[in-house]
N, C-alpha and C positions, 0 to 999 in steps of 0.2 A: 502494499500500500504506500503511495506517494505521500512524504509529510508533508503538510503546508509547514511555511514558512514560520509561524508564529510557534507549531509545535515542535518544529527542529530547534528554536528557539529555548523555548523552555525544556525539552531532555536536555539541550547543550548546557544550560547553566544549571541544571539541578546535577548532570554529570560531572560540572567543573566543582561544584562545592563537593562533592564525594571524594573525587580527587584530591584534592587541595588538604579536607580535614584527614585522608587516610595517609596521605601521600608526602605533602606540600606542596607548595606553592610551585617550588621548582621543577618538579615532576608533573606537573600540568600542562604538559605539551599539547596540541593539537592531536595528536597521533594518540595519545594516552585518554584523553578528552571522547575523541571521537570513537573508541572503544570502548568506553565506561557508558557512552549514552547508546553506543550501537547503530551508529549512523557514519558513512562512508568519511574520509577525513576530507575530501574535498569537498564533503557535504555542509561542512561547518561556514564556509565561506558563500554561501546560500543567504546565512542567517547573520553572519559577524564577516567585517572586512579583514579585521586582524584579531590577534590573541587579545592585542591593551584593549578593544572595542568589548571583546567577550567579558574581561575582567571588571568591565568599568559595569559592564551590563549587568556582572553575578552583584556587585554592591547595591546598584539600584533594587534587585532582586529583596535582598537581603532587609533593604530597609522598608520597603515596602510591604513583606511581610510582618516584620513587628510593629508597623503601623497599622496593618490591618486587623493583628492580634487586640492590639490595645483599643482600637475603635471600637471592634466587636463588643468589646468588655464594658467600653463606657454605653453604647448603646443599650447593651440588656440591661445594665442596671438601669438607667435613664427612663428605658420602657417600662420597668417595674416600678417605677417611682420611687424606688428604695435610695437613692444616692441624695437625693436631694432632701434626704431626714438624718443624712449622716453627719455627723460632726468631723471639721476639716481632716483631721486624723485618720479617721476611716476611710474618708476620700482616697486620699493619699496612698493610705494601705492597699485600695480596692485598686489602685492604677500599678504601684510594686509587684505586687501580686501577679496583676494580668503579666505584667512583663515577665517574672519569675518564672512564672507557670509558662510560659512561652520558652524559654532558655531549656528548661527542662524537657520538653518536648520537642525542641530542634536544636539539641547539641552539635551535631555534625554541622548543621549551618554558622550556629554562633563561632565555633573552632575555627573552620575554614573562612570569614570573615574576619575572627582577629587578625588569623596568619598570612593573610591577604594585605589588609592595613599593614603591617607592619612589614612585610614582604615589599610592597609599593614605596613605603617612605623610606626602604634603604637603597632602593633599586633606578640607579639615576633615567633621570625620564615618565617613571612613574610615580612621582613624589605629587602630582596634582591629584592620583586617584586616591591616595592618603586621606586628603586633605577634602577631598568631594566625601570620603565615609566619614569624618567627622565632621561635616558640615552638615551631611544628611541625618547624623544623629540629633545635631546641637539643633534643628529646624522641627526636627522629632519633639523631642522633650519641651519644648518653647510649645508647639500646639497644645500638648496633652498638659503642662502646664495650666493654660489658659481655659483650656477645655473643663479640667477638673474645677478650675474656680468658679465657673460662669453656673455649670450643672450643680455645684455646691453650695453657690450662693458666700461665698465670702472673699475675700481678696488677699493676695500676697501681698509681704511686708515689703519685697522687692520689685522691680520689674522682672517678667519672667526668665529676658534674657540675662540679667545677672544669676539669677539661681541656675538655671540650665547646665551651666557648666561643673558645679556641684555634683548635680544629679547624676552628670556621665558618670563622674569621677566611681559614684556609688555603682552605677549599673555595668559600669565595665568591669570595676573589683566583682562586683558577683557573679556578673557572667565569667572572668577569669577563674573566679574560685572554682564554680561549677563543672565548668568543661574538664578541667583538670583531674578534681577530686569526687565528681560525681557526689559529694557531701550535701544532702539536701536539708537534714539540721544545721550546718552552718550557715547557709543559704537561709532559712528562716530565721537565724538571730540576725543576718543582715538585714533582712525584711523590717525586723522588729526596729534596729536601730535606725534606719531610714526615716520611719515613720515618726522617730521620736526628733529626727533631725527635723523635717519638713513642718513638726508642729512649730517649731521656733521661728520659722518664715511665714506665717500665718499672720494679717494683721487683727491685729485684739483692739 
């Protein structure tokens, strides 16, 4: 069966994540990715012009999946009318738990994105990809901070743009800790500490 370009892109991105997570970015050659995706190597270039474009698409895919998971959690709570009645600390918990659960369910993706970001940062010509990954996370966190404040009916004591880097520092540590150890109990303690920290940012 002939694959559409969209389907070929999806298979290739998912295969790239698996290869990076299990073998490292250095081994994510077009030949190896094509083998993992089950498509001819020449077929990759119907979907992507080159490997750098593919790696950029992998970054976008990862960010969009995290956004989708968080958005789904927010919408579920909002549709139940549950989140508006929660104190700000519990709203923050709902957000970080949605993120943490997504990490637990998708450790391969998270490990691959961590590896890809570090690889891009130290590889001449790919530095913008690392910056793009961080920018994407920053925009995601700012959006979520504003959304949680809106539906929770409270204000942050500082602009979301100022709080976001601290949130990213925590979520990066949470992600790194889990993908390296798979220690859910440690992750839960980090979630509790995050909630206490975020309570200090709520305008009283």
